[in-house]
C-alpha positions as CSV (number, residue, x, y, z in Angstrom):
1,M,0.0,-0.1,0.0
2,P,1.4,3.5,-0.9
3,K,2.2,5.9,1.8
4,T,-0.3,8.8,1.4
5,G,0.0,12.1,3.3
6,F,-2.6,14.6,4.1
7,V,-2.5,18.2,5.3
8,Y,-4.8,19.5,7.8
9,H,-4.8,22.0,10.7
10,T,-7.6,23.4,12.9
11,D,-6.4,26.9,11.9
12,Y,-8.0,26.4,8.5
13,L,-11.3,26.4,10.4
14,G,-10.4,30.0,11.6
15,H,-11.2,31.3,8.1
16,D,-14.7,31.9,9.4
17,T,-17.0,32.8,6.5
18,R,-20.1,31.9,8.4
19,D,-23.0,30.8,6.1
20,H,-20.9,31.4,2.9
21,P,-20.8,28.3,0.6
22,E,-17.0,28.1,1.3
23,N,-17.2,27.6,5.0
24,S,-15.4,25.6,7.6
25,N,-18.0,22.8,7.7
26,R,-16.5,21.6,4.4
27,L,-13.4,20.5,6.3
28,R,-15.3,19.2,9.2
29,A,-17.4,16.9,6.9
30,I,-14.3,15.6,5.1
31,L,-12.6,14.9,8.5
32,E,-15.8,13.3,9.9
33,A,-16.0,11.1,6.7
34,L,-12.3,10.0,6.9
35,N,-12.6,9.1,10.6
36,G,-15.8,7.2,10.0
37,S,-14.2,5.2,7.2
38,K,-11.0,4.3,9.0
39,L,-9.0,5.6,6.1
40,I,-7.5,8.2,8.3
41,E,-5.7,5.4,10.2
42,E,-3.6,4.7,7.0
43,L,-2.7,8.3,6.3
44,V,0.4,10.3,7.4
45,L,-0.4,13.7,8.7
46,I,1.8,16.4,7.1
47,Q,2.0,19.5,9.5
48,P,1.4,22.8,7.6
49,T,3.6,25.9,8.3
50,N,3.1,29.3,6.9
51,A,4.3,30.2,3.6
52,S,6.8,33.0,3.7
53,L,5.9,36.4,2.1
54,E,8.7,35.7,-0.4
55,Q,6.9,32.4,-1.4
56,I,3.5,34.1,-1.6
57,G,5.3,36.7,-3.8
58,Y,6.3,34.1,-6.3
59,V,2.8,34.7,-7.6
60,H,1.1,37.7,-6.0
61,Q,2.1,41.4,-5.9
62,S,3.3,42.8,-2.6
63,Q,0.6,45.4,-2.7
64,Y,-2.2,42.7,-3.0
65,I,-0.5,40.5,-0.1
66,K,-0.8,43.7,2.1
67,E,-4.4,44.3,1.1
68,V,-5.4,40.7,2.2
69,E,-3.7,41.3,5.6
70,T,-5.4,44.7,5.9
71,V,-8.8,43.6,4.9
72,S,-8.8,40.5,7.0
73,G,-8.1,42.9,9.9
74,T,-11.3,44.8,9.0
75,E,-13.3,41.6,8.5
76,G,-14.3,42.9,5.1
77,W,-14.6,41.5,1.5
78,L,-11.9,41.2,-1.1
79,D,-14.8,41.1,-3.7
80,G,-18.5,40.5,-3.8
81,D,-17.9,36.7,-3.4
82,T,-14.9,36.6,-1.1
83,P,-15.3,37.4,2.6
84,V,-12.5,37.6,5.0
85,C,-12.2,37.5,8.9
86,R,-9.4,38.3,11.3
87,N,-8.0,34.8,10.9
88,S,-8.3,34.7,7.1
89,Y,-4.7,36.0,6.4
90,K,-3.3,33.6,8.7
91,A,-5.3,30.7,7.3
92,A,-4.3,31.7,3.8
93,L,-0.6,31.7,4.6
94,L,-1.1,28.3,6.2
95,A,-2.9,26.9,3.3
96,A,-0.2,27.9,0.8
97,G,2.4,26.6,3.2
98,G,0.4,23.4,3.8
99,L,0.6,22.5,0.1
100,I,4.3,23.4,-0.1
101,N,5.0,21.1,2.9
102,A,3.2,18.3,1.0
103,T,5.3,18.7,-2.0
104,D,8.4,18.6,0.3
105,A,7.2,15.3,1.8
106,V,6.8,13.7,-1.5
107,L,10.2,15.0,-2.7
108,K,11.9,13.7,0.4
109,G,10.2,10.2,0.1
110,E,8.3,10.5,3.3
111,V,5.1,9.8,1.4
112,D,4.3,8.6,-2.1
113,N,1.6,11.1,-2.7
114,A,-0.5,13.6,-0.8
115,F,-3.6,15.5,-0.5
116,A,-3.8,19.0,1.1
117,L,-7.0,19.6,2.8
118,V,-6.6,23.3,3.1
119,R,-8.7,26.4,3.0
120,P,-9.2,29.0,1.7
121,P,-9.0,27.6,-1.8
122,G,-6.9,29.2,-4.4
123,H,-7.2,28.8,-8.1
124,H,-9.2,31.9,-8.9
125,A,-6.8,34.3,-7.1
126,E,-5.0,36.5,-9.5
127,P,-1.6,38.2,-9.0
128,N,-3.2,41.4,-7.8
129,S,-6.7,40.4,-6.6
130,G,-8.7,37.8,-4.8
131,M,-11.9,36.5,-6.2
132,G,-14.3,33.4,-6.2
133,F,-13.7,32.5,-2.6
134,C,-9.9,32.6,-3.0
135,L,-7.2,34.6,-1.4
136,F,-3.7,33.2,-2.5
137,N,-3.3,30.9,-5.3
138,N,-2.0,27.8,-3.5
139,V,-1.3,25.7,-6.5
140,A,0.5,28.3,-8.4
141,I,2.6,29.2,-5.4
142,A,3.6,25.6,-4.9
143,A,4.5,25.3,-8.6
144,R,6.9,28.2,-8.5
145,Y,8.2,26.9,-5.2
146,L,9.1,23.6,-6.9
147,Q,10.9,25.6,-9.6
148,K,12.6,28.3,-7.6
149,E,13.6,26.3,-4.5
150,K,13.7,22.8,-5.6
151,G,15.1,23.3,-9.1
152,L,12.4,21.3,-11.0
153,E,11.8,22.4,-14.5
154,R,8.5,21.1,-15.8
155,I,5.3,21.3,-13.6
156,L,2.0,20.0,-14.6
157,I,-1.3,21.4,-13.0
158,I,-4.5,19.5,-13.7
159,D,-7.6,21.4,-12.5
160,W,-10.9,19.4,-12.5
161,D,-12.9,22.0,-10.4
162,V,-16.2,22.8,-12.2
163,H,-15.1,26.5,-12.3
164,H,-12.2,27.5,-14.6
165,G,-9.0,28.4,-12.6
166,N,-8.5,31.8,-14.2
167,G,-5.9,32.7,-11.6
168,T,-3.8,29.8,-12.3
169,Q,-4.1,30.2,-16.0
170,D,-3.0,33.8,-15.8
171,A,0.0,33.1,-13.7
172,F,1.6,30.8,-16.3
173,Y,-0.1,32.0,-19.6
174,D,3.2,32.8,-21.3
175,D,5.3,30.2,-19.6
176,P,6.1,26.9,-21.2
177,S,7.5,25.4,-18.1
178,V,4.1,25.1,-16.5
179,L,1.4,23.1,-18.4
180,Y,-2.1,23.9,-17.1
181,I,-4.9,21.7,-18.1
182,S,-8.6,22.6,-17.0
183,T,-11.9,20.8,-17.3
184,H,-14.8,23.1,-16.4
185,Q,-18.5,23.8,-17.0
186,S,-19.0,26.5,-19.5
187,P,-20.9,28.9,-19.5
188,L,-20.3,29.4,-15.8
189,Y,-18.3,31.7,-13.3
190,P,-15.8,33.2,-13.9
191,G,-16.4,33.1,-17.6
192,T,-12.9,32.4,-18.8
193,G,-11.4,29.1,-20.1
194,A,-12.4,29.0,-23.8
195,I,-10.8,26.5,-26.1
196,N,-9.0,29.3,-27.9
197,E,-7.3,30.3,-24.6
198,I,-4.1,28.3,-25.3
199,G,-1.2,30.5,-24.0
200,L,0.8,33.5,-25.2
201,G,4.2,33.7,-26.8
202,K,6.5,30.9,-25.7
203,G,3.5,29.6,-23.6
204,L,1.4,28.8,-26.6
205,G,0.0,25.3,-26.2
206,Y,0.9,25.1,-22.5
207,T,-2.8,26.1,-21.5
208,V,-5.3,23.6,-22.4
209,N,-8.9,24.2,-21.6
210,V,-11.8,21.8,-22.1
211,P,-15.0,23.7,-21.5
212,L,-18.0,21.4,-21.0
213,L,-21.7,21.8,-21.2
214,A,-23.9,21.5,-18.1
215,G,-25.1,18.0,-17.6
216,T,-21.7,16.3,-18.5
217,G,-21.3,13.0,-16.6
218,D,-18.8,10.4,-15.7
219,M,-18.4,8.7,-19.1
220,S,-17.8,11.9,-20.7
221,Y,-15.3,13.2,-18.2
222,S,-13.4,9.9,-18.5
223,Y,-13.3,10.3,-22.4
224,V,-11.8,13.8,-21.9
225,M,-9.1,12.2,-19.6
226,D,-8.3,9.5,-22.1
227,E,-8.4,11.6,-25.2
228,V,-6.9,15.0,-24.0
229,I,-5.5,15.1,-20.6
230,T,-3.4,11.8,-20.5
231,P,-1.8,12.1,-23.9
232,I,-0.7,15.8,-23.6
233,S,0.4,15.3,-20.0
234,L,2.6,12.3,-20.9
235,E,4.1,14.2,-23.9
236,F,4.9,17.2,-21.6
237,N,6.6,14.7,-19.2
238,P,6.4,16.7,-16.1
239,D,8.8,16.7,-13.1
240,F,6.0,17.0,-10.7
241,V,2.1,16.8,-10.9
242,L,-0.2,19.1,-9.0
243,V,-4.0,18.8,-9.0
244,S,-6.5,21.5,-8.1
245,A,-9.1,19.1,-6.9
246,G,-12.6,20.7,-6.7
247,F,-15.6,18.5,-6.2
248,D,-18.3,21.0,-7.4
249,C,-18.9,19.0,-10.7
250,H,-20.7,16.5,-8.5
251,H,-24.3,16.1,-9.6
252,A,-25.5,17.2,-6.2
253,D,-23.4,20.4,-6.0
254,P,-25.6,23.5,-5.6
255,L,-23.3,25.9,-7.5
256,A,-23.1,24.1,-10.8
257,G,-24.9,21.7,-13.1
258,M,-22.7,18.6,-13.9
259,N,-23.8,15.0,-13.5
260,V,-20.5,13.6,-12.0
261,T,-20.7,10.9,-9.3
262,S,-18.3,10.5,-6.4
263,N,-16.5,7.5,-7.9
264,V,-15.4,9.4,-10.9
265,F,-13.0,11.3,-8.8
266,G,-11.4,8.1,-7.8
267,D,-11.1,7.2,-11.5
268,F,-9.6,10.6,-12.2
269,T,-7.1,9.9,-9.5
270,E,-6.3,6.7,-10.9
271,A,-5.6,8.1,-14.4
272,I,-3.5,11.0,-12.9
273,K,-1.5,8.5,-10.7
274,S,-0.7,6.7,-13.8
275,I,0.6,9.9,-15.5
276,A,2.7,10.7,-12.5
277,K,4.1,7.2,-12.3
278,K,5.2,7.2,-15.9
279,A,6.7,10.7,-15.7
280,C,8.1,11.5,-12.4
281,G,6.4,9.5,-9.5
282,K,5.4,12.8,-7.8
283,L,1.8,13.7,-7.2
284,V,0.1,16.1,-4.8
285,L,-3.6,17.2,-4.8
286,T,-5.0,20.4,-3.2
287,L,-8.6,21.1,-2.2
288,E,-10.4,23.7,-4.2
289,G,-14.4,23.7,-4.4
290,G,-17.2,21.4,-3.5
291,Y,-20.2,22.8,-1.6
292,N,-22.6,19.8,-0.9
293,L,-21.1,18.4,2.3
294,R,-22.2,14.8,1.7
295,A,-21.0,14.9,-2.0
296,L,-17.8,16.5,-1.1
297,S,-16.9,14.1,1.7
298,S,-17.8,11.0,-0.3
299,S,-15.8,12.3,-3.4
300,V,-12.7,13.1,-1.2
301,L,-12.9,9.6,0.2
302,C,-12.8,8.2,-3.3
303,V,-9.7,10.2,-4.0
304,F,-8.0,8.8,-0.8
305,N,-9.2,5.3,-1.6
306,S,-7.3,5.7,-4.9
307,L,-4.1,7.2,-3.4
308,L,-3.9,4.5,-0.8
309,E,-5.1,1.7,-3.0
310,S,-7.2,0.5,-0.4
311,G,-9.9,-1.0,-2.4
312,M,-12.7,0.2,-0.1
313,E,-16.2,0.4,-1.5
314,I,-17.6,3.9,-1.1
315,E,-21.3,4.4,-1.6
316,E,-22.6,7.2,-3.8
317,P,-24.6,9.4,-1.4
318,Y,-27.3,10.3,-3.9
319,L,-29.3,8.6,-6.7
320,T,-27.0,8.3,-9.6
321,P,-28.0,10.1,-12.7
322,E,-28.3,8.5,-16.1
323,D,-24.9,8.6,-17.9
324,R,-23.6,8.2,-21.4
325,L,-20.9,9.6,-23.6
326,S,-22.6,12.6,-25.2
327,D,-22.1,13.8,-28.8
328,P,-21.4,17.4,-27.7
329,V,-18.5,16.1,-25.5
330,K,-17.1,14.2,-28.6
331,S,-17.5,17.4,-30.7
332,R,-15.8,19.5,-27.9
333,V,-12.9,17.2,-27.7
334,K,-12.3,17.5,-31.4
335,E,-12.3,21.2,-31.1
336,V,-9.7,21.0,-28.3
337,K,-7.6,18.8,-30.5
338,M,-7.9,21.2,-33.4
339,A,-6.7,24.1,-31.1
340,Q,-3.9,22.1,-29.7
341,R,-2.6,20.0,-32.7
342,E,0.1,22.5,-33.6
343,Y,1.6,22.0,-30.1
344,W,0.8,18.3,-29.1
345,G,0.6,15.0,-30.9
346,I,-3.0,14.4,-30.2
């Protein structure tokens, strides 16, 4: 059985957003499910520490970092969707640092893979602004950390959150050393992630967007993994694989309209584990969205089940929707391949 690490700290609960969809009950539900399943007994706890201001500055402008600290002190809002409290700045530093520590644990061989159960999430955070529930872009900071402090060259970021990770895309849009691949519902917030958003300058081809229509289900997501994500990722041959793991494409999630079940997140994890094994053997996931607590917790269990190779049966908490490989998804995949064929052998 692989050694799987997880990052968690009670200070993540201190980012108190009250009845906001992204609230501390998300982590409480995940921890309750892990304890109830006994999977937590097989996991290695990775203690988070604060990311340094220099590390946050790998992605974010100093003026914005100060803004997060200041607005947190006033218990205000970074934008209309993103509330902060007095503990939010501290939690955001700890979230970015927790993901960094998870990558360190994998690099040192202390664990084979890891999942950072952190909040606030990050993939919408831009270099100079927070948005979409996100303060600092955890996955982008970790990618730059691996390059600047650990000397790795090629970082792969796969983002399966139902919302496009505009902040992550923007951080690396002209950079061929980071391949960013996103599956997301479209149209949906934040309105970015079109097929023709493929990068800029030397970064052309290193942004791969697969926007999917509402109602897309398990078979169609697996088709995208097989036809687009896996072949491009293997051709890129990364030195480290990071995953922005959002669970809001679950069919029960209140903020989106997809038809994915919990088990497909385990299937996705299996596929990405295979990519990592063939390329570099280094894989870390970080928590992004997911706002139905039962769906979120069962989906996270499926990911840990895959990482641990435990073979546990995990029950889908809701009636499974009808599923088939849809013609619109086949057409969308053809469009993605057309947009990317100059850069990848797909």
